[in-house]
N, C-alpha and C positions, 0 to 999 in steps of 0.2 A: 433312063434318068433324064428328061433334060429340061431345057427352059418350060415353064408352063405355057399352056396355050392360051391364048386373048382371051377365048370364052370363060375359060375357069380364073381370069382375073377380074372379067367385067362380072360374075357373078360373085366372087369373093367381095369387089368391093361394092357391091350393090347390096352385100348381104353387108354388111361396116355399114355404109352409110344408112340404109334400113334400121339396124340398131338404131343407132346416133338419136335419127330420127323420133322413132318409136321413144326412146329415152327422153327425150329434149318435149318433141309435144304431146306425149300422153298426159304429164301433169297438167300443163296449160287444156286439153283437150278436158278434163276432168272437173279444171275449177268452173269453165265457162259451159259444162254441161250442169253442174251446180248452182252455178250464178242464174244459169236460164231456167231450173226448176225454181229457187226462189222468187225470182221476179212473176213467175205464171201464179206461182199462189199468194204474193202480195195484190196481184191483179185482180186475180178471181176474189180475196177477200174485200179489199179497200171498198169495192159498193155496198157491200151485207156490215162492214163500219160504220160507210159514212148513215144509212137509214138507221143503224139503230140510235146514233147519236143523233139524227136529225127529230127521230121519233123519241128524244127524252128515256130510251131505255136504258142506254150507259151512261154511263157516270163519269162527269170531267175530275178529275185531280186538284186540287186546291193547297199550294204546301207554304209555308211561312218558312224563310231562311233565314238566321243572323250571319252575315255573311257565305259562307260555301257550306254551313253546317244546318240541316234540316231540323227543322226546330217541332214544325206541327204537321201536320197533311191530312186533309179529311177528304172524299168525294161528295160532289155535289150534283143530282140529277138538275141536267139540263145546262146549257151554254149561257142562258140569261141568270141562272140561278146560281151559277160558278161566279160568271162574273161580279153580281150583287153578294157574293158573299167575301169575293176579293176585296173589292171597294168597301165593305164594313168592316172588315180585318185592316185594312191599310188605315182607315178612317179611325178604328180605335187605337193600333200601334201610336200615328201620328199623335193624338191626343194624351197618351202615356196609359192607356186601359189596357194592356196586354192580357193581362189577365182576365177580362171580359171574353176574351175573342179563342184565344187558347190556355186550354188548363192548364198547371202542373202537373207534369208527370208523378207516376206512381213512387210514392216513398220520399218523397219535397215537401218539405214545410218550411 
C-alpha cells in the first residue's frame, strides 16, 4: 500500500481523458458523418433533378397565397408554363377575377 506508481497515474489519466474525448467528440463525429452522407445524396441526385426539370418531365408548383395562408396550389409542366400561369393568375387577381383562376373550395357557395 503505497503511493501509486507514475505509470498507473498516467494510464488512469489517459483513460479519463479518453473517455471525456469520446463522450464529447462522438456526437460531433456522428453529426458530421450524417451531414456528409446527406450532402453526398443531394449532390448525386441534383443532376437528375435538373435534368427532369429541364426535359419538362417534372412539374413546377404554382401557389396562390393570401398573406401567409395558402389559397390554391397547382402543378404546371415546364418552367415557361409555370411563368405563364403565374402571370395569368396575377393579372386575374389584379382585375378582380379571382374566381376564374382559383376555384372555390368544395362545400363553399
